[in-house]
C-alpha positions as CSV (number, residue, x, y, z in Angstrom):
1,M,64.2,-53.9,-25.6
2,F,66.3,-52.1,-22.9
3,A,70.0,-52.0,-23.4
4,Q,72.7,-51.1,-20.8
5,A,75.4,-53.5,-20.0
6,N,76.0,-52.8,-16.4
7,W,72.3,-52.9,-15.4
8,V,71.8,-56.6,-15.1
9,C,68.3,-58.2,-15.3
10,L,67.5,-61.6,-14.0
11,L,65.9,-64.2,-16.1
12,L,64.5,-67.1,-14.1
13,A,63.4,-70.4,-15.8
14,A,62.4,-73.8,-14.7
15,L,65.4,-76.1,-15.0
16,L,64.3,-79.7,-15.4
17,I,67.4,-81.7,-16.2
18,A,71.1,-81.2,-16.7
19,I,73.1,-82.2,-19.8
20,P,76.2,-84.4,-19.8
21,A,79.3,-83.1,-21.4
22,S,79.4,-83.7,-25.2
23,G,83.2,-83.7,-25.7
24,T,82.7,-81.6,-28.8
25,R,85.1,-78.7,-29.5
26,Y,83.3,-75.8,-31.2
27,Q,85.1,-73.4,-33.5
28,A,84.7,-69.6,-33.4
29,N,82.5,-69.5,-36.5
30,W,78.7,-69.7,-36.9
31,E,78.7,-72.9,-38.8
32,S,80.3,-74.7,-35.9
33,L,78.5,-72.8,-33.1
34,D,75.1,-73.2,-34.7
35,A,75.6,-77.0,-34.8
36,R,75.7,-77.2,-31.0
37,P,72.7,-79.0,-29.7
38,L,70.5,-76.9,-27.4
39,P,70.7,-78.3,-23.9
40,T,67.5,-80.3,-23.3
41,W,66.5,-78.5,-20.1
42,Y,65.6,-75.3,-22.0
43,D,63.0,-76.9,-24.3
44,E,61.5,-78.8,-21.5
45,A,61.1,-75.8,-19.1
46,K,58.7,-74.0,-21.5
47,F,58.0,-71.1,-19.0
48,G,60.3,-68.6,-17.4
49,I,60.2,-65.2,-15.7
50,F,62.0,-62.1,-17.0
51,V,62.8,-59.3,-14.5
52,H,63.9,-55.8,-15.6
53,W,65.1,-53.9,-12.5
54,G,67.5,-51.1,-12.5
55,V,68.1,-47.3,-12.0
56,F,65.4,-46.7,-14.6
57,S,62.9,-47.9,-12.0
58,V,63.5,-44.8,-9.9
59,P,62.0,-42.3,-12.4
60,G,59.6,-45.1,-13.4
61,F,58.4,-43.1,-16.3
62,E,57.6,-44.2,-19.9
63,S,59.9,-47.2,-20.0
64,E,63.4,-48.6,-19.2
65,W,64.6,-46.5,-22.1
66,F,63.9,-43.4,-20.1
67,W,67.5,-42.1,-20.2
68,W,67.8,-42.5,-23.9
69,H,64.4,-40.9,-24.6
70,W,65.3,-38.0,-22.3
71,Q,68.9,-37.3,-23.3
72,G,70.0,-39.6,-26.1
73,Q,67.5,-39.5,-29.0
74,N,67.3,-36.4,-31.2
75,P,64.9,-34.7,-30.6
76,P,64.4,-35.7,-27.0
77,D,61.0,-37.1,-26.0
78,P,59.0,-34.0,-24.8
79,K,57.2,-36.0,-22.2
80,C,60.4,-37.1,-20.6
81,V,61.8,-33.5,-20.7
82,E,58.6,-32.2,-19.1
83,Y,58.6,-34.9,-16.5
84,M,62.2,-33.9,-15.4
85,L,61.4,-30.1,-15.5
86,D,58.3,-30.7,-13.3
87,N,59.8,-33.0,-10.8
88,Y,63.6,-32.5,-10.4
89,P,65.9,-29.5,-10.0
90,P,67.9,-28.0,-12.9
91,G,71.1,-29.9,-13.7
92,F,69.7,-33.2,-12.3
93,S,71.5,-36.0,-14.2
94,Y,70.6,-39.6,-14.7
95,P,73.3,-40.9,-12.4
96,D,71.6,-38.7,-9.7
97,F,68.8,-41.3,-9.6
98,A,71.2,-44.0,-8.4
99,P,71.1,-43.2,-4.7
100,Q,67.4,-43.6,-4.8
101,F,67.7,-47.2,-6.0
102,H,68.1,-48.5,-2.5
103,A,66.0,-51.7,-2.7
104,Q,65.2,-51.5,1.0
105,F,62.3,-53.9,0.8
106,F,64.0,-56.4,-1.5
107,D,63.5,-59.9,-0.1
108,P,64.9,-62.7,-2.4
109,D,63.0,-65.3,-0.6
110,D,59.8,-63.5,-1.3
111,W,60.7,-63.2,-5.0
112,A,61.5,-66.9,-5.1
113,D,58.2,-67.8,-3.5
114,I,56.3,-65.7,-6.1
115,F,58.3,-67.2,-9.0
116,E,57.9,-70.7,-7.8
117,A,54.2,-70.1,-7.4
118,S,54.0,-69.0,-11.0
119,G,55.0,-72.4,-12.2
120,A,58.7,-72.0,-12.5
121,K,59.3,-74.8,-10.1
122,S,63.0,-75.3,-9.8
123,L,64.6,-71.9,-10.1
124,H,67.9,-71.6,-12.0
125,Y,68.8,-68.2,-13.3
126,G,70.1,-66.6,-16.4
127,L,71.5,-63.1,-16.9
128,Y,70.6,-60.4,-19.3
129,N,73.5,-58.5,-20.9
130,S,73.5,-55.6,-23.2
131,L,76.4,-55.5,-25.6
132,Y,76.3,-51.8,-26.2
133,E,76.0,-48.8,-23.8
134,W,74.3,-45.7,-25.0
135,F,76.7,-43.1,-23.5
136,N,80.0,-45.0,-22.9
137,P,82.8,-42.8,-24.4
138,L,84.7,-45.9,-25.5
139,Y,81.7,-47.2,-27.4
140,L,80.9,-43.8,-28.9
141,A,84.5,-43.5,-30.1
142,D,84.3,-47.0,-31.7
143,K,81.0,-46.0,-33.3
144,K,82.5,-42.8,-34.7
145,N,85.2,-44.9,-36.2
146,N,82.5,-47.0,-37.9
147,F,83.4,-49.9,-35.6
148,T,86.9,-50.3,-37.1
149,T,88.3,-50.0,-33.5
150,Q,87.3,-52.2,-30.6
151,D,88.4,-50.3,-27.5
152,F,85.0,-50.7,-25.8
153,V,84.8,-54.4,-26.6
154,L,88.3,-55.2,-25.4
155,K,88.5,-52.9,-22.4
156,K,84.9,-53.0,-21.1
157,L,82.5,-55.5,-22.7
158,L,84.5,-58.8,-22.9
159,P,86.1,-58.5,-19.4
160,E,82.6,-58.0,-18.0
161,L,81.2,-60.9,-19.9
162,Y,83.9,-63.3,-18.8
163,D,83.7,-62.2,-15.2
164,M,79.9,-62.5,-15.3
165,V,80.2,-66.2,-16.4
166,L,83.0,-67.1,-14.0
167,S,81.5,-65.3,-11.0
168,Y,77.8,-66.1,-11.3
169,K,77.7,-69.2,-13.6
170,P,74.4,-68.4,-15.3
171,E,72.7,-71.2,-17.2
172,L,71.4,-68.8,-19.8
173,I,72.7,-65.6,-21.3
174,W,70.1,-63.3,-22.8
175,S,72.2,-61.0,-25.1
176,D,70.8,-57.7,-26.4
177,G,72.0,-54.3,-27.7
178,D,73.8,-55.9,-30.6
179,W,72.1,-54.3,-33.7
180,E,74.4,-51.3,-34.3
181,A,77.5,-53.3,-35.1
182,P,78.4,-56.7,-36.7
183,D,79.2,-59.7,-34.6
184,T,82.9,-59.3,-35.7
185,Y,83.0,-56.1,-33.7
186,W,81.6,-57.7,-30.6
187,N,83.9,-60.7,-30.9
188,S,80.8,-62.8,-30.5
189,T,81.9,-66.1,-32.0
190,E,85.2,-66.1,-30.0
191,F,83.2,-65.5,-26.8
192,L,80.7,-68.2,-27.6
193,A,83.3,-70.7,-28.5
194,W,84.9,-70.2,-25.1
195,L,81.5,-70.3,-23.4
196,Y,80.6,-73.7,-25.1
197,N,84.1,-75.3,-24.8
198,D,85.8,-74.1,-21.7
199,S,83.5,-72.1,-19.4
200,P,82.3,-73.6,-16.1
201,V,78.7,-73.8,-17.6
202,K,79.7,-75.2,-21.0
203,D,77.4,-78.2,-20.7
204,V,74.3,-76.4,-19.6
205,I,74.6,-72.9,-20.9
206,V,71.9,-71.6,-23.3
207,T,72.2,-68.5,-25.4
208,N,69.8,-66.5,-27.6
209,D,70.4,-65.0,-31.0
210,R,71.4,-61.3,-30.4
211,W,75.1,-61.3,-31.1
212,G,75.5,-58.8,-33.9
213,A,73.6,-57.0,-36.6
214,G,71.8,-59.5,-38.8
215,C,72.3,-62.4,-36.4
216,Y,68.8,-62.6,-34.8
217,C,66.6,-65.3,-36.1
218,K,69.7,-66.7,-37.8
219,H,72.5,-67.5,-35.4
220,G,72.9,-68.4,-31.8
221,G,71.3,-70.9,-29.4
222,Y,67.5,-70.4,-29.5
223,Y,65.9,-67.5,-31.5
224,N,64.2,-64.5,-29.9
225,C,63.9,-62.7,-33.3
226,A,62.0,-59.5,-32.5
227,D,60.6,-58.6,-29.1
228,K,57.2,-60.3,-28.6
229,Y,57.9,-62.4,-31.7
230,T,55.0,-64.6,-32.9
231,P,55.6,-66.8,-35.9
232,G,52.9,-67.5,-38.4
233,E,53.8,-71.2,-38.8
234,L,55.7,-73.8,-36.9
235,P,59.4,-72.7,-36.8
236,K,62.1,-75.2,-37.7
237,H,64.4,-73.8,-34.9
238,K,63.8,-73.6,-31.2
239,W,62.5,-70.1,-30.3
240,E,61.2,-68.0,-27.5
241,K,58.6,-65.3,-27.1
242,C,59.5,-62.7,-24.5
243,Q,56.4,-60.8,-23.3
244,S,55.7,-58.2,-20.6
245,V,52.7,-58.1,-18.3
246,D,52.9,-54.3,-18.7
247,T,52.4,-54.0,-22.5
248,Q,54.0,-50.5,-22.5
249,S,57.3,-51.2,-20.7
250,W,59.7,-53.9,-19.5
251,G,60.7,-51.8,-16.5
252,Y,58.5,-50.5,-13.7
253,R,56.3,-47.5,-14.5
254,R,54.6,-45.3,-11.9
255,T,51.9,-44.4,-14.4
256,M,50.9,-47.9,-15.6
257,R,47.1,-48.4,-15.8
258,L,45.2,-51.6,-15.5
259,S,44.0,-51.4,-19.1
260,E,47.7,-51.5,-20.2
261,L,48.4,-54.8,-18.5
262,M,47.8,-58.2,-19.8
263,D,45.0,-60.0,-17.9
264,L,45.4,-63.6,-16.9
265,P,43.3,-65.1,-19.8
266,S,45.5,-63.2,-22.3
267,I,48.7,-64.5,-20.7
268,I,47.5,-68.1,-20.7
269,Q,46.4,-67.8,-24.3
270,D,49.8,-66.4,-25.3
271,L,51.6,-69.1,-23.3
272,V,49.5,-71.9,-24.9
273,Q,49.9,-70.6,-28.4
274,T,53.7,-70.2,-28.0
275,V,54.2,-73.7,-26.6
276,A,51.9,-75.2,-29.3
277,M,54.2,-73.6,-31.9
278,G,57.3,-75.1,-30.3
279,G,58.4,-72.0,-28.4
280,N,59.2,-71.1,-24.8
281,Y,57.4,-68.3,-23.0
282,L,59.4,-65.7,-21.1
283,L,57.1,-63.3,-19.1
284,N,58.5,-60.1,-17.8
285,V,57.7,-58.1,-14.6
286,G,59.2,-54.8,-13.5
287,P,59.9,-54.4,-9.7
288,T,59.8,-51.1,-7.9
289,P,63.1,-49.3,-7.0
290,D,62.6,-50.4,-3.4
291,G,62.6,-54.0,-4.4
292,M,58.9,-54.9,-4.4
293,I,57.1,-56.8,-7.2
294,P,53.9,-54.8,-7.6
295,P,50.9,-56.8,-6.3
296,V,49.1,-56.8,-9.7
297,F,52.1,-58.6,-11.2
298,E,52.2,-61.0,-8.3
299,E,48.5,-61.7,-8.9
300,R,49.2,-62.5,-12.5
301,L,52.1,-64.8,-11.7
302,R,50.2,-66.7,-9.0
303,G,47.3,-67.1,-11.4
304,I,49.5,-68.7,-14.0
305,G,50.8,-71.1,-11.4
306,A,47.3,-72.1,-10.3
307,W,46.4,-72.9,-13.9
308,L,49.6,-74.8,-14.5
309,E,49.0,-76.8,-11.3
310,V,46.0,-78.4,-13.0
311,N,47.1,-78.2,-16.6
312,G,50.9,-78.2,-16.6
313,E,51.0,-81.8,-18.0
314,A,50.1,-80.3,-21.4
315,I,52.8,-77.6,-21.2
316,Y,56.0,-78.9,-19.5
317,S,58.2,-81.1,-21.6
318,S,55.5,-81.1,-24.4
319,K,56.2,-81.1,-28.1
320,P,54.2,-79.6,-31.0
321,W,51.7,-82.0,-32.5
322,R,51.4,-82.6,-36.2
323,L,48.8,-79.9,-36.3
324,Q,49.1,-76.8,-34.1
325,T,45.5,-75.5,-34.2
326,E,42.1,-76.0,-35.6
327,N,38.7,-74.3,-35.5
328,A,36.7,-77.0,-33.7
329,T,33.6,-76.3,-31.7
330,V,35.7,-73.4,-30.5
331,P,39.3,-72.7,-31.5
332,V,41.7,-75.3,-30.2
333,W,45.5,-75.4,-29.8
334,Y,47.3,-78.7,-29.6
335,T,50.4,-80.0,-27.8
336,S,51.6,-83.5,-27.3
337,K,53.7,-85.6,-24.9
338,Y,54.6,-89.2,-25.5
339,S,51.4,-90.9,-26.6
340,S,49.1,-88.2,-25.4
341,V,47.6,-85.3,-27.3
342,F,46.3,-82.3,-25.5
343,A,43.6,-80.0,-27.0
344,V,43.5,-76.6,-25.3
345,F,40.5,-74.3,-25.7
346,M,40.0,-70.8,-24.3
347,T,36.4,-70.2,-25.2
348,K,33.7,-71.8,-23.2
349,P,31.4,-73.8,-25.5
350,T,27.7,-73.0,-25.4
351,V,26.9,-76.7,-26.0
352,Y,28.0,-79.9,-24.3
353,T,29.1,-81.7,-27.4
354,F,32.6,-80.9,-28.5
355,H,33.8,-81.7,-32.1
356,L,37.5,-82.3,-32.9
357,S,38.1,-83.0,-36.6
358,E,41.9,-83.9,-36.6
359,P,42.6,-86.7,-34.1
360,I,42.4,-90.2,-35.4
361,T,40.9,-92.4,-32.8
362,A,41.0,-96.1,-32.0
363,E,38.9,-98.4,-29.8
364,S,41.3,-97.9,-27.0
365,T,41.2,-94.1,-27.1
366,T,40.4,-92.4,-23.8
367,V,39.5,-88.7,-23.3
368,T,39.7,-86.9,-20.0
369,L,39.5,-83.2,-18.9
370,L,42.6,-82.2,-17.0
371,G,41.6,-81.7,-13.4
372,N,38.8,-84.3,-13.7
373,L,39.7,-88.0,-13.3
374,E,36.5,-89.4,-14.9
375,P,36.9,-90.5,-18.5
376,L,34.6,-88.6,-20.9
377,R,32.2,-90.2,-23.3
378,W,33.0,-89.8,-27.0
379,A,32.2,-91.2,-30.4
380,P,34.3,-91.4,-33.5
381,L,33.9,-89.4,-36.7
382,H,35.0,-90.8,-40.1
383,P,37.5,-90.8,-41.6
384,R,39.0,-88.9,-38.6
385,G,37.8,-86.8,-35.6
386,L,35.5,-87.4,-32.7
387,I,32.6,-85.9,-30.7
388,I,33.1,-85.6,-27.0
389,L,30.5,-85.1,-24.3
390,L,31.8,-82.4,-22.1
391,P,31.0,-82.3,-18.3
392,E,30.2,-79.0,-16.6
393,L,33.5,-77.1,-17.0
394,P,35.0,-75.9,-13.7
395,P,35.3,-72.1,-13.3
396,T,38.8,-70.8,-13.7
397,P,40.1,-67.2,-13.8
398,A,42.4,-68.3,-16.7
399,Q,39.4,-69.2,-18.9
400,A,41.3,-72.1,-20.5
401,W,40.6,-75.9,-20.3
402,I,42.4,-78.9,-21.7
403,L,41.2,-82.2,-23.1
404,K,43.7,-85.1,-22.9
405,L,43.5,-87.7,-25.6
406,D,45.3,-91.0,-25.1
407,G,45.6,-93.6,-27.7
408,V,45.0,-91.5,-30.8
409,K,47.1,-92.0,-33.9
């Protein structure tokens, strides 16, 4: 993903509850830090919004990695070189884009309204932070020294990290840009020990797993693993899938096409499968340099919220069931909450009888369609499973419906 420490991206998530202080002191080593329980609010939130917004939004070409593709990688990306030759005068530098990042139409209340409408009900924010900077001379000198020196970390990175926490008190830090150097270079364990023990957000702060080469999917709070990570089986550790509505970029692109964007049914399917597998879903949008969330992104976010308004019971605060998915009458994904089991299907059946083979019913079992108060008629199968008589399914742009089963074993 994009990496540049001084271009902060907001991460907004639904905060449901706060966590009392544990009193535990964590040591600056992974064994101790990894034993810290993840604050409960994060698992219960399930769905959050990622925002990548920065100077890269001004050229708005290819992706938020534009500067690197243009002047960092060897050889440079010819499309980026051609774009600059065709549209900007000779000698134009990347910092010259900064005066055009004026955000004159940015309205935080409007953003908050859109994010709340998406289903992120109580907005509490996290901050993205890249550990490395592509062209910082202090970082390049440390890199040339094979990371045996730490001038960049001690003079630039750590002062910014501590100031970020003390000034803005985020409840989540989304770390990135770690992979070129080990966690010992970044002083990651020392920073996290302070964050968990003594920072003003020590009882609620959540962190991800990008704190040094080899750390991801292994150390940290929850696991991001790779971008757009999708596990093949139920993970044993809390994880998150970060996804972007624009499948080609995390930042705003002037050239994005409708065919390159996730449609609402695809987003809902991705969200459901992620939650069924015990993950959280972090969906990204890229605002324009003048501070607007493109209408097509707003449409997607409001569509998610409309679906969650009816079906959020099966998502928020849910847990994975003993089985995550089955090929029933149509493919089904399961979540659970307390004594309820939810069967989510995203293909409209061609018949009115719906077979589920895994739930074990009892005489007291009831089945309802979320959004419909009337109990549905059903009959047991043996030794497990049931046949349900479906009503006429209500139309929904999300193309996803949920059966709620109460009183199954």
